C-alpha distance (Angstrom), angle and dihedral (degrees) to the residues before:
residue distance angle dihedral
M1 . . .
A2 3.79 . .
P3 3.82 120.1 .
I4 3.80 120.1 -101.2
R5 3.77 106.8 -95.0
D6 3.78 133.0 -140.8
M7 3.80 115.9 -137.3
I8 3.80 131.4 -144.6
R9 3.80 110.6 -77.9
N10 3.80 123.5 -138.6
E11 3.80 95.1 -142.6
A12 3.81 96.4 175.9
G13 3.79 93.1 45.9
I14 3.81 92.9 48.2
A15 3.82 91.8 50.2
A16 3.81 91.9 47.9
A17 3.82 94.0 47.3
I18 3.80 92.7 48.6
S19 3.81 90.1 49.7
V20 3.82 91.8 53.5
L21 3.81 95.3 41.8
K22 3.80 92.4 47.0
Q23 3.79 89.5 63.5
R24 3.80 91.7 52.1
F25 3.81 99.8 38.2
A26 3.80 100.0 28.7
G27 3.81 98.1 151.8
R28 3.81 94.9 36.2
L29 3.79 102.9 46.6
D30 3.78 115.2 87.3
T31 3.80 127.6 -177.1
G32 3.81 96.7 176.1
R33 3.78 115.2 136.9
A34 3.81 95.4 -127.2
I35 3.79 96.3 51.9
C36 3.80 92.3 43.7
E37 3.79 91.4 51.5
Q38 3.79 89.7 47.6
H39 3.81 89.0 54.2
G40 3.79 90.7 50.6
H41 3.78 91.0 48.5
T42 3.76 117.3 121.6
M43 3.81 126.6 -166.0
T44 3.79 92.6 -127.6
Y45 3.78 138.4 58.6
L46 3.82 95.7 -81.4
R47 3.79 111.5 119.5
N48 3.79 121.2 -104.1
Q49 3.81 117.7 -99.6
P50 3.82 104.3 -178.6
P51 3.81 126.1 -157.0
D52 3.80 120.9 -120.7
A53 3.80 95.0 -119.1
V54 3.79 140.5 8.4
I55 3.81 123.3 -143.4
F56 3.81 123.2 -167.6
V57 3.81 111.7 -146.4
Y58 3.81 135.9 -164.3
T59 3.81 106.7 -177.6
T60 3.79 144.0 35.7
E61 3.81 89.1 -116.6
E62 3.82 91.4 57.3
V63 3.80 90.1 51.8
Q64 3.78 88.4 49.5
E65 3.83 90.8 53.3
I66 3.80 91.7 51.3
V67 3.80 93.0 48.3
R68 3.80 92.2 50.3
V69 3.81 92.5 51.2
C70 3.80 91.9 46.6
Q71 3.80 90.7 47.3
I72 3.81 91.6 54.2
H73 3.80 92.1 50.0
D74 3.82 97.0 36.3
V75 3.81 93.9 -120.7
P76 3.84 126.0 156.6
I77 3.81 120.2 -112.4
I78 3.81 120.5 -155.1
P79 3.84 119.0 -169.2
F80 3.82 116.6 -139.0
G81 3.80 126.5 -165.0
T82 3.81 114.8 163.3
G83 3.80 99.5 -36.1
T84 3.82 96.8 -114.9
S85 3.81 97.2 124.6
L86 3.79 117.5 123.4
E87 3.80 108.4 -153.4
G88 3.79 104.2 58.6
H89 3.80 94.5 -90.4
I90 3.81 94.1 149.6
N91 3.79 98.7 45.3
A92 3.81 116.8 115.5
P93 3.83 106.0 -142.4
A94 3.83 91.2 173.9
G95 3.81 96.0 33.5
G96 3.79 118.3 -122.6
I97 3.80 138.2 129.2
S98 3.81 124.9 -28.3
V99 3.81 110.2 -151.5
D100 3.80 107.3 -151.8
F101 3.83 111.6 -153.3
S102 3.81 96.7 -176.6
R103 3.83 92.2 107.7
M104 3.81 92.4 50.4
D105 3.79 87.0 81.8
R106 3.81 104.9 131.5
I107 3.78 124.3 130.8
L108 3.80 98.1 -140.4
A109 3.82 102.6 -170.9
V110 3.79 139.4 -6.0
H111 3.80 114.2 -155.3
A112 3.78 98.6 -169.2
E113 3.80 94.0 174.1
D114 3.83 90.3 54.3
M115 3.81 93.2 38.8
D116 3.79 95.8 -127.2
V117 3.79 138.6 109.9
V118 3.81 134.9 -155.7
V119 3.81 114.7 -140.9
Q120 3.76 142.4 169.5
P121 3.82 114.9 -116.6
G122 3.81 97.0 -108.0
V123 3.82 93.6 64.5
T124 3.80 109.4 110.4
R125 3.79 123.4 -139.1
V126 3.82 92.4 -114.8
A127 3.81 92.4 50.2
L128 3.80 90.5 49.5
N129 3.78 94.6 50.5
T130 3.80 90.9 45.7
H131 3.82 88.9 53.8
L132 3.83 91.1 48.5
R133 3.80 97.9 47.1
D134 3.84 95.0 103.6
T135 3.81 94.0 48.3
G136 3.79 97.6 65.2
L137 3.81 88.9 -120.1
F138 3.79 135.1 106.6
F139 3.80 141.9 -177.6
P140 3.80 108.4 -120.0
V141 3.81 107.9 -162.1
D142 3.80 105.3 107.4
P143 3.83 117.3 174.3
G144 3.81 92.2 173.3
A145 3.78 100.1 -112.6
D146 3.81 116.8 82.1
A147 3.78 89.0 -109.2
S148 3.78 126.8 174.6
L149 3.79 114.9 -99.2
G150 3.80 91.0 -128.2
G151 3.78 90.6 55.4
M152 3.79 90.5 45.3
A153 3.80 90.0 54.2
A154 3.80 92.3 45.3
T155 3.82 91.6 55.9
N156 3.83 97.0 33.1
A157 3.80 88.9 -120.4
S158 3.77 122.1 -155.0
G159 3.81 132.1 179.3
T160 3.75 145.7 157.3
N161 3.82 97.7 -30.5
A162 3.80 96.6 48.7
V163 3.79 95.6 100.1
R164 3.81 89.9 68.4
Y165 3.80 107.3 19.2
G166 3.79 102.5 31.0
V167 3.81 131.4 -129.6
M168 3.81 130.5 -69.0
K169 3.81 94.9 -75.8
D170 3.82 87.9 58.7
N171 3.80 93.1 51.3
V172 3.82 104.6 42.4
L173 3.80 114.0 91.0
S174 3.79 99.5 176.8
I175 3.79 142.0 -3.2
K176 3.80 133.9 -155.0
A177 3.79 111.1 -154.4
V178 3.78 141.1 168.5
L179 3.79 112.1 -125.1
A180 3.81 125.7 -146.4
S181 3.81 88.0 -99.4
G182 3.80 89.8 61.2
E183 3.80 91.7 -110.9
I184 3.80 119.9 134.6
V185 3.79 115.5 -129.0
T186 3.82 129.4 -168.9
T187 3.80 109.1 -157.8
A188 3.83 102.1 -158.3
A189 3.80 147.0 -11.5
R190 3.80 123.0 -93.9
S191 3.80 94.4 -102.7
R192 3.81 119.3 115.1
K193 3.80 93.1 -118.0
T194 3.79 138.5 23.3
S195 3.80 139.8 171.2
A196 3.81 93.6 -168.9
G197 3.78 108.0 132.2
Y198 3.79 129.6 -60.1
D199 3.79 117.9 -8.0
L200 3.79 97.7 -107.6
T201 3.80 91.5 165.0
R202 3.77 93.6 65.0
L203 3.79 90.2 40.7
M204 3.80 88.8 60.3
V205 3.81 94.2 41.4
G206 3.79 105.8 83.6
S207 3.83 94.8 11.9
E208 3.83 89.9 115.2
G209 3.80 95.5 -138.2
T210 3.80 93.5 -58.1
L211 3.83 97.4 112.3
G212 3.81 103.3 33.6
L213 3.80 144.7 -17.8
I214 3.80 110.3 -103.8
T215 3.81 111.6 -133.8
E216 3.82 102.7 164.4
M217 3.82 137.6 15.6
T218 3.78 138.7 -170.0
L219 3.80 109.8 -146.5
K220 3.79 133.7 -167.9
L221 3.79 117.1 -117.0
H222 3.79 129.5 -156.4
G223 3.77 133.3 -150.3
I224 3.80 117.1 -100.4
P225 3.81 104.5 -112.0
E226 3.79 119.9 -111.1
G227 3.79 90.9 -131.7
I228 3.81 129.3 31.1
S229 3.78 126.5 178.1
A230 3.80 127.9 178.3
A231 3.77 125.6 -161.7
T232 3.80 144.2 176.0
C233 3.79 129.8 -159.9
A234 3.79 134.3 174.2
F235 3.81 129.5 -132.6
P236 3.80 136.4 -158.3
S237 3.81 91.3 -119.9
V238 3.79 144.1 2.9
E239 3.81 87.9 -109.9
D240 3.82 90.3 59.3
A241 3.80 92.3 48.0
C242 3.82 92.3 48.9
A243 3.80 92.4 45.7
T244 3.81 88.1 53.9
V245 3.80 90.5 52.0
I246 3.81 92.2 49.1
E247 3.81 93.6 50.4
T248 3.82 91.6 44.6
I249 3.81 91.5 54.9
Q250 3.81 94.1 41.6
M251 3.82 90.0 51.4
G252 3.81 88.5 56.7
L253 3.80 94.6 -119.8
P254 3.85 103.8 165.6
V255 3.81 99.8 -133.6
A256 3.79 113.5 171.5
R257 3.80 95.7 -153.4
I258 3.79 132.3 12.6
E259 3.80 116.1 173.2
L260 3.80 133.3 174.8
M261 3.79 130.8 -146.3
D262 3.78 120.0 -179.0
A263 3.81 120.1 -138.3
L264 3.81 93.8 -92.9
Q265 3.80 92.0 52.3
V266 3.81 91.2 48.3
E267 3.79 88.9 52.5
A268 3.81 89.2 52.4
V269 3.82 93.0 48.4
N270 3.80 92.3 48.6
K271 3.80 90.8 53.9
Y272 3.79 96.0 42.2
S273 3.81 101.1 39.7
G274 3.79 99.7 30.6
M275 3.80 94.2 -116.8
D276 3.78 127.0 146.9
L277 3.78 103.4 -146.2
P278 3.83 117.6 151.9
E279 3.79 105.9 -94.7
E280 3.77 94.5 -119.7
P281 3.83 132.8 103.3
T282 3.80 103.2 -62.3
L283 3.79 137.2 -167.6
F284 3.81 121.8 -147.0
L285 3.80 112.8 -158.2
E286 3.76 141.5 178.5
F287 3.80 128.9 -165.5
H288 3.83 124.1 -158.4
G289 3.80 129.9 -167.0
S290 3.76 140.5 70.4
H291 3.80 116.4 -21.2
T292 3.81 89.2 -105.0
S293 3.80 95.5 48.3
V294 3.81 91.7 46.7
R295 3.80 90.5 54.8
E296 3.80 90.0 48.4
Q297 3.82 92.7 48.2
T298 3.79 91.3 49.0
Q299 3.80 92.4 52.5
Q300 3.80 93.6 44.3
F301 3.77 90.7 51.8
R302 3.79 92.0 47.6
D303 3.81 90.6 52.8
I304 3.82 90.0 53.0
A305 3.81 94.5 44.7
E306 3.81 94.4 48.7
G307 3.78 88.2 59.0
Y308 3.81 87.0 64.4
G309 3.79 96.9 46.0
A310 3.81 99.8 -94.6
S311 3.80 118.6 171.8
A312 3.81 143.1 161.9
Y313 3.81 95.5 56.3
R314 3.78 116.6 -168.6
F315 3.79 123.7 -177.1
A316 3.80 130.1 -166.4
T317 3.80 125.9 -172.0
K318 3.82 100.2 159.4
E319 3.78 112.7 93.0
E320 3.81 94.7 -127.7
D321 3.81 91.5 51.4
R322 3.80 92.4 48.5
N323 3.80 91.1 47.6
S324 3.79 90.7 51.7
L325 3.78 91.0 51.1
W326 3.79 94.6 49.4
A327 3.79 92.5 42.3
A328 3.80 86.6 62.4
R329 3.81 90.0 51.3
H330 3.80 92.8 47.8
T331 3.81 92.6 51.3
A332 3.82 91.6 52.4
Y333 3.82 91.2 110.0
L334 3.81 93.8 55.1
A335 3.80 90.5 41.1
A336 3.81 90.5 54.1
L337 3.81 92.3 50.1
N338 3.81 87.3 54.3
L339 3.81 89.8 64.1
R340 3.79 87.9 73.1
P341 3.81 111.2 21.6
A342 3.81 115.7 -143.8
A343 3.81 90.8 17.4
Q344 3.79 123.2 128.0
G345 3.79 119.9 -125.3
L346 3.79 128.2 -143.8
S347 3.79 110.3 -157.8
T348 3.79 108.0 -150.6
D349 3.79 120.2 -160.5
C350 3.78 122.3 -163.7
C351 3.79 130.5 154.9
V352 3.80 127.8 -163.7
P353 3.80 136.3 178.5
I354 3.77 105.4 -76.2
S355 3.82 92.5 -115.5
R356 3.84 88.6 64.7
L357 3.81 95.6 44.0
A358 3.82 99.6 100.2
E359 3.80 91.5 45.2
C360 3.80 92.8 49.6
V361 3.83 95.9 46.1
T362 3.80 94.4 47.7
A363 3.82 91.3 46.5
A364 3.81 88.9 50.7
Q365 3.79 90.7 52.6
A366 3.80 92.1 48.5
K367 3.81 92.0 49.7
T368 3.81 93.3 52.9
K369 3.82 89.4 53.4
E370 3.80 91.0 47.9
L371 3.81 90.1 52.5
G372 3.81 93.5 43.1
L373 3.80 94.1 -118.2
L374 3.80 128.8 150.7
A375 3.80 100.6 -136.6
P376 3.83 123.5 157.0
I377 3.81 118.6 -160.5
V378 3.80 131.7 -136.3
G379 3.76 127.4 167.3
H380 3.78 150.2 178.7
V381 3.76 84.5 -131.9
G382 3.80 96.4 171.0
D383 3.81 87.2 81.7
G384 3.80 98.3 31.0
N385 3.82 96.0 -99.4
F386 3.80 122.7 133.4
H387 3.80 140.0 161.6
T388 3.78 132.0 -146.0
L389 3.80 118.9 -163.9
P390 3.81 112.6 -153.9
L391 3.80 109.7 -162.2
F392 3.79 115.9 -146.6
D393 3.79 146.8 156.7
R394 3.78 106.7 -103.3
S395 3.81 91.0 -157.0
N396 3.81 91.0 59.0
P397 3.84 109.1 84.1
E398 3.79 92.6 -164.6
E399 3.82 92.4 55.1
V400 3.80 91.6 45.3
A401 3.80 89.4 52.4
R402 3.82 91.6 52.1
V403 3.80 91.6 49.9
E404 3.79 92.0 48.6
T405 3.80 89.3 49.2
Y406 3.79 88.8 52.7
L407 3.81 94.2 47.9
T408 3.81 91.8 51.8
W409 3.80 92.5 44.8
L410 3.82 93.2 49.8
A411 3.81 94.7 47.1
E412 3.80 90.9 49.2
L413 3.81 91.4 46.6
A414 3.80 92.1 53.1
I415 3.81 91.6 47.2
S416 3.82 90.9 49.3
M417 3.82 88.9 54.8
G418 3.79 92.5 55.2
G419 3.80 91.9 -96.1
T420 3.78 138.0 112.3
C421 3.79 138.0 -98.9
T422 3.82 88.8 -130.7
G423 3.77 127.0 32.5
E424 3.80 96.8 176.3
H425 3.81 114.7 -16.5
G426 3.80 95.7 77.3
I427 3.81 132.3 -135.3
G428 3.82 102.9 -85.5
Q429 3.78 110.0 145.6
G430 3.78 98.1 -46.0
K431 3.81 99.7 63.9
S432 3.81 103.6 28.6
D433 3.80 93.3 106.6
F434 3.81 90.8 61.3
L435 3.80 95.9 52.6
I436 3.81 97.2 85.1
Q437 3.79 91.0 44.0
E438 3.80 91.0 53.2
L439 3.81 101.8 40.1
G440 3.81 104.9 19.4
R441 3.78 129.0 -114.4
P442 3.83 96.3 -84.0
A443 3.82 91.3 58.8
V444 3.80 92.7 47.0
T445 3.80 90.7 46.0
A446 3.81 88.2 54.3
M447 3.82 89.4 51.3
A448 3.80 90.3 49.7
G449 3.81 88.5 51.4
I450 3.81 91.6 53.5
K451 3.79 89.9 48.3
A452 3.81 91.7 50.0
A453 3.81 92.1 48.3
L454 3.80 94.9 50.9
D455 3.81 97.8 33.3
P456 3.82 108.2 24.1
H457 3.81 94.2 169.1
N458 3.82 93.9 46.1
I459 3.80 96.0 -126.6
L460 3.83 98.0 138.3
N461 3.81 110.3 89.4
P462 3.81 94.2 -40.2
G463 3.80 119.9 -156.8
K464 3.79 93.8 35.3
V465 3.83 131.7 113.9
I466 3.83 99.5 -13.6
P467 3.84 111.9 80.8
H468 3.80 114.0 -119.5
D469 3.83 91.5 -117.7
A470 3.83 96.5 47.4
């Protein structure tokens, strides 16, 4: 894995842009070291590359003003949501202006009869679902962290509900964005389907702020199910748990969530969340539907799981019990860090065809043992996506080298199995060197051409996604 690079800074342009923007955004432009470092923070081991200034915005027109000033002075612009990204997306390798969208947090319109909602990018998924609770609707994409919806769209976020409801690209109907030219583009109408021209919506979703700054989105909503049941069960081995997942999906059982924790991760969760789960490979599940269909799904799953030695079933139908169960799953990252206090964690993110899932997970476990790494595993295994979290001492070069060896090995393994080096975290800085290996140079060259057409001066989140030698 190549080191994170600094880029050439336009010192005069940055100083000139800050001077102009300070007059316009006097009370909302901050150049303090602490806030700039916080806006270059990344929730992984990648080093901090802070911007030169942070501006808090409220409207699309304000974003447009900032882009036009930065375009004139050839200054980088880095969008910031809540700072929960995992591949260095918000670092500023050439300095520049961080545009903080956290105050663009208005829910602009709820169209309950059409089952969609229009939001600004700073709205978080929890805030949205709290706002919707009396409508009988909800937004299903749940990456774990209370991320901003704009950031989730920018990285094509996924999460625990993806196996049934899809990822962000499946739930975004339209986007309003400011291009590098300063023009405002709306990518689609509010209708559920369209054949009108190129699919600009999906081009923006997953572009990680490199093609435009998202300032408004229309999102699909879903009805809150009549019946919801959560469950956990333990297995003799990871292979048995994965085989159960594969058969469940192949049988067409419509599970809403199906998550895996290996024995080490269960141990961490028990200690951190005060649970008493058997410390064996464990599946966390949730079933949605009518009360009758939920009961049928639960029994069908149990029949499949028992064929692979499942035991220690626990079911939860009360909302508070389900919330407690999923809270433990969502704190898995912090629980894992607690296994080795003061250690750094590197959250890997590969996804393979579901038929290769068991093989990939067990190989990943074996490789961590070979390298002497403490690395619990969790995964959204219903769609073949899982994460290992090697824990290491960042000040120890030998440990860092072993972790980097593991990251490269795992990404290459997933790619060799017809999978991807990133199922949901994105490319950012951390995975850019794998992009050509996964997709081939012609595909990456095409991406670079799109980037050059929409952002010819490379001011929108430079140094992300496209490899430096593309």
